[in-house]
N, C-alpha and C positions, 0 to 999 in steps of 0.2 A: 792194530785193527785197521787204521786208515790206509796204511800201505797195502794191506791185503785187499781192501775194498777198491782201491785205485787200480791195482793189478787186475782184479776181476773185471772192473769196468773197462779197462784197456783191452782185455781179451775179448769182451763182448763187443766192443766197438770194432775191433779188427775183424772179428768173425762176421759181423754184419756187412762189412765192406766187401766180403768175398761173394756175397749173394747179389743177384740182380734185383732191381727194385720190384720186379714182378713177383719174386719169390719171398720177399721180406714180409713178415707178419708182425702186427703190433705186439709189443710185449705187454702182458697183462699180469698184474700182481694182485692177488686177493688179500685184503687185510681184514682179519676177523678178530673179534674179542668182545668181551662184555663192556657194559657202560663203565667209563672211568679207567679203562685199561691202557689208555694212551694211544689209541688208534689214530686219532686226529693229529696228534703231535708227530708221530712217526710218519704219517702221510705228508705232512707239511715239510718235514726234513727231507724226505725222498723227492718231493716236488722241487725243492730248492737245489738239492745236490745233484740230482740226476735228470732234471728237466721233465719229470713225469707230470701227468695231469690226473688229479683225483676226480673220480665220479662216484658219488654216493647213491645208494638206493633211493634216497629222497630226491636227488637230482633227476634220476631216471623217471621216477613217478611223476614229478612236477612237469617234466618235459612231455610225457605221454598225455597227461591231463590237459595240457595247453595245446596239444596238437589237433584237437577236435576230430581225431580219427575214431573209427568204430571202437577200437580198443579203449581209447581215452574216454569215450562216452560210457562204455560199459563199466570201467573202473570208477568213474565219477558216480554212476548210479549205485554201485556196490557201497562206496564210501558214504553216500548220502543216506542209505538204508542202515548204516552202522554195522554192516557185515564185515567179516574178515576178507581181505583180498585173496584172490586165487593164487596158488603157488606157481602156476604156469602162465 
């Protein structure tokens, strides 16, 4: 398994080098699963092995709430009223 993963990683790295920096897009991997399914552990392993950065929904929400933007104030008001956050 490790050999296959290293080969896949090597291919991905080689492919990325053929593009100019203007065309390169960030790689995004969505990790989904129920509570206790091992998402955090798998994310930690991918961070260590592939140099990825984990961003959780909680991280995004905290950042938005701390930004003092219109959206952040709206979300804070919704949370203070005990309502469910909007999906969009």
